[in-house]
C-alpha positions in Angstrom: -119.0 101.7 -53.9 -118.9 104.9 -56.0 -115.4 106.3 -56.1 -114.1 109.3 -57.9 -110.7 108.7 -59.5 -108.5 111.7 -59.5 -107.0 112.8 -62.8 -103.8 110.8 -63.4 -102.4 113.3 -65.9 -102.3 116.0 -63.2 -100.6 113.8 -60.6 -97.6 112.4 -62.4 -95.3 114.7 -60.5 -97.0 114.7 -57.1 -95.0 112.0 -55.4 -91.5 113.3 -55.7 -91.9 116.6 -54.0 -93.8 115.2 -51.0 -91.7 112.2 -50.1 -89.4 113.9 -47.7 -92.4 115.1 -45.7 -93.5 111.6 -44.6 -92.2 110.1 -41.4 -91.8 106.3 -42.1 -89.2 103.6 -41.4 -88.1 105.2 -38.1 -86.4 102.1 -36.9 -84.4 101.6 -40.1 -83.4 105.3 -40.1 -82.2 105.2 -36.5 -80.2 102.0 -37.2 -78.6 103.4 -40.4 -77.8 106.7 -38.7 -75.9 104.9 -35.9 -73.8 103.2 -38.5 -72.8 106.3 -40.5 -69.5 106.7 -38.7 -66.1 107.7 -40.3 -64.4 104.7 -41.7 -67.5 102.6 -41.9 -68.7 100.8 -45.1 -72.5 100.5 -45.0 -74.4 98.3 -47.5 -78.1 99.2 -47.7 -79.8 96.3 -49.5 -83.3 94.9 -50.0 -86.0 94.3 -52.6 -86.4 96.8 -55.5 -88.6 99.9 -55.0 -88.7 99.7 -51.2 -87.1 103.1 -50.9 -83.4 102.4 -50.1 -82.0 105.4 -51.8 -84.7 107.7 -50.3 -83.9 106.3 -46.8 -80.2 107.1 -47.2 -81.0 110.7 -48.4 -83.4 111.3 -45.5 -81.0 110.0 -42.9 -78.1 112.2 -44.1 -80.5 115.2 -44.2 -81.4 114.4 -40.5 -77.7 114.2 -39.6 -77.0 117.6 -41.2 -79.9 119.1 -39.4 -78.8 117.7 -36.0 -75.2 118.9 -36.5 -76.3 122.4 -37.5 -73.6 124.8 -38.4 -71.0 123.1 -36.1 -70.0 120.6 -38.7 -71.2 120.2 -42.3 -71.8 116.9 -44.0 -70.4 116.8 -47.5 -72.1 114.0 -49.4 -71.0 112.8 -52.8 -73.6 110.8 -54.6 -72.5 108.5 -57.4 -75.4 107.1 -59.6 -74.3 103.5 -60.5 -77.4 102.2 -62.2 -76.6 100.0 -65.2 -72.8 100.5 -64.7 -70.8 97.3 -64.9 -67.2 98.4 -65.1 -64.8 100.1 -62.6 -63.7 102.8 -65.1 -67.1 104.3 -65.3 -67.4 104.2 -61.5 -64.1 106.0 -61.1 -65.2 108.7 -63.6 -68.5 109.3 -61.9 -66.9 109.4 -58.5 -64.5 112.1 -59.6 -67.4 114.1 -61.2 -69.4 113.9 -57.9 -66.5 115.7 -56.2 -66.2 118.3 -58.9 -63.0 116.8 -60.4 -62.8 116.6 -64.2 -62.0 113.0 -65.1 -59.7 114.1 -67.9 -57.5 115.8 -65.4 -56.7 112.6 -63.7 -54.1 110.6 -65.6 -53.5 107.8 -65.7 -57.1 106.8 -65.2 -56.3 104.3 -62.4 -57.8 103.7 -59.0 -54.6 104.9 -57.4 -54.6 108.2 -59.3 -58.3 108.6 -58.6 -57.8 108.2 -54.9 -55.0 110.7 -54.9 -57.2 113.3 -56.5 -60.1 112.5 -54.1 -57.9 112.9 -51.1 -56.8 116.4 -52.2 -60.5 117.5 -52.5 -61.5 116.0 -49.2 -58.6 117.5 -47.3 -59.6 120.9 -48.5 -62.7 120.5 -46.4 -61.1 118.7 -43.5 -63.6 119.9 -40.8 -66.5 118.3 -42.6 -67.9 114.8 -42.3 -67.5 113.2 -45.8 -70.0 110.6 -46.9 -69.6 108.9 -50.4 -72.8 107.3 -51.6 -72.9 104.8 -54.4 -76.6 104.4 -55.5 -78.1 101.3 -57.2 -75.0 99.2 -57.6 -76.7 95.9 -58.5 -75.4 95.8 -62.1 -71.8 95.4 -60.8 -72.8 92.4 -58.8 -75.0 90.9 -61.5 -72.3 91.2 -64.1 -69.7 89.6 -61.8 -67.6 92.8 -61.7 -68.0 93.7 -58.1 -64.5 92.8 -56.9 -62.7 96.0 -58.1 -65.7 98.1 -56.9 -65.4 96.7 -53.4 -61.7 97.4 -53.5 -62.5 101.0 -54.3 -65.1 101.1 -51.5 -62.6 99.7 -49.0 -59.9 102.2 -50.1 -62.2 105.1 -49.7 -63.2 104.1 -46.2 -59.5 103.8 -45.2 -58.6 107.3 -46.5 -57.5 109.6 -43.7 -58.6 113.2 -44.5 -57.8 114.6 -41.0 -60.3 116.7 -39.1 -63.1 114.3 -38.7 -60.9 111.4 -39.7 -62.0 108.9 -42.3 -64.6 108.8 -45.0 -68.0 107.0 -44.6 -69.0 104.9 -47.6 -72.6 103.8 -48.3 -73.8 101.8 -51.2 -77.3 100.6 -52.1 -78.3 97.6 -54.1 -81.2 95.2 -54.5 -78.6 92.4 -54.8 -76.7 91.5 -51.7 -72.9 92.1 -52.0 -70.7 89.5 -50.2 -68.6 91.9 -48.2 -67.3 91.4 -44.7 -65.0 93.2 -42.3 -64.9 94.9 -38.9 -65.9 98.2 -40.4 -68.6 96.7 -42.8 -72.2 97.1 -41.7 -75.4 95.9 -43.3 -78.8 97.6 -43.3 -81.7 95.5 -44.8 -84.7 97.5 -46.0 -87.6 95.2 -46.5 -91.1 95.5 -47.9 -93.1 98.3 -46.3 -95.5 96.3 -44.1 -95.6 98.3 -40.9 -99.3 99.4 -40.5 -98.3 102.8 -39.0 -96.0 103.6 -41.9 -98.6 102.5 -44.5 -101.3 104.7 -42.8 -98.9 107.6 -42.6 -98.2 107.4 -46.4 -101.9 107.0 -47.2 -102.9 110.0 -45.1 -100.1 112.2 -46.5 -101.1 111.6 -50.1 -104.9 111.7 -49.6 -107.5 113.9 -48.0 -108.8 113.1 -44.5 -110.4 109.7 -44.4 -111.6 108.6 -41.0 -111.0 104.8 -41.2 -108.2 103.5 -43.4 -108.0 100.1 -41.7 -109.1 98.0 -44.8 -106.9 100.0 -47.1 -103.9 99.5 -44.8 -104.5 95.7 -44.7 -104.7 95.7 -48.5 -101.5 97.6 -48.9 -99.7 95.4 -46.4 -100.9 92.2 -48.1 -100.5 93.1 -51.7 -98.2 96.1 -52.2 -95.4 96.7 -49.7 -93.7 99.4 -51.8 -94.1 103.1 -51.1 -94.8 104.0 -54.8 -97.7 101.5 -54.9 -99.2 102.8 -51.7 -98.8 106.4 -52.8 -100.6 105.6 -56.1 -103.5 104.0 -54.3 -103.8 107.1 -52.1 -103.6 109.5 -55.0 -106.0 107.6 -57.3 -108.6 106.3 -54.9 -108.4 108.4 -51.7 -107.5 111.9 -52.8 -111.0 112.8 -54.1 -113.0 110.6 -51.7 -114.0 110.9 -48.1 -114.6 107.2 -47.7 -112.0 104.5 -47.8 -112.6 101.7 -50.4 -112.9 98.2 -49.0 -110.1 95.6 -49.2 -112.2 93.5 -51.7 -112.7 96.5 -53.9 -109.0 97.3 -53.9 -108.2 93.7 -54.8 -110.5 94.0 -57.8 -108.8 97.3 -58.8 -105.4 95.7 -58.6 -106.5 92.9 -60.9 -108.3 95.1 -63.5 -106.8 98.6 -63.4 -103.7 98.0 -65.6 -103.1 101.7 -65.9 -102.7 102.0 -62.2 -100.3 99.1 -62.1 -98.3 100.7 -65.0 -98.1 103.9 -63.0 -96.7 102.1 -60.0 -93.8 100.6 -62.0 -93.5 103.0 -64.9 -90.0 104.2 -63.9 -88.7 100.7 -63.5 -90.3 98.8 -66.4 -86.9 98.2 -68.0 -85.6 96.7 -64.8 -88.4 94.2 -63.9 -87.0 91.2 -65.7 -83.6 91.6 -64.1 -85.3 91.3 -60.7 -86.7 87.9 -61.6 -85.1 84.5 -62.2 -86.3 81.5 -64.1 -88.2 80.2 -61.1 -90.1 83.4 -60.8 -91.0 83.5 -64.5 -92.1 79.9 -65.0 -95.6 80.2 -63.4 -96.3 83.3 -65.5 -95.1 81.6 -68.7 -97.3 78.5 -67.9 -100.3 80.8 -67.3 -99.8 82.6 -70.6 -99.5 79.3 -72.5 -102.9 78.2 -71.1 -104.7 81.3 -72.2 
């Protein structure tokens, strides 16, 4: 099959600005939306690169659209990637709310919570959602206990108006947290055929039959970024869908494509794998 590969240099930024326009993971979205109630702590967990952070952002945008002007949603996003200590979490939480960390002394959890309450109560008619994104480093380093104390304290804050704060945190490592107000949303690999086809069609031109491409993506990829790359590289400039066999060959030989799929997360890959995962690869390398 003759396929035209679209210019990769021209497409490095295509994915980001389109992602909010694709309707996928409807069941997970509805489930998460029902849990985002004041006072709830919601852990969104699952494998790396399946779109946990994007899912949270999309759901909150939907909630705001549904509420309209009657009630604003104030979201405070705290980026926690590679953070392993509570002090850094406290500092970033304050910054997300427009509070200068240097103005909060002493730099303790109690002082931080006091400062946070003053900000939240100044917008008492709003629904407040605090989001801690990519928290796995805290769990992997064994420093999650104080972080979970902070999460619980935030959820119990009473800021009047709409009541308590909603706290969401995402991680590809499951945190061991329980409680009546603790909810869990698992986001797995993207294997729903309808979702896969929706992504493929959104990022490519009209291709009549995508069935083999959908089967390939379900079997071998399962991550939105990988599916998007297949669409941009092999469907965007072609009116015919490549066969499953052809795509298998591509995945095994097109190292640049694989690199593009994981380019933003190359530094993280080895933290996703344990010794059991790595042993087969190491043996294969030794036999070469």
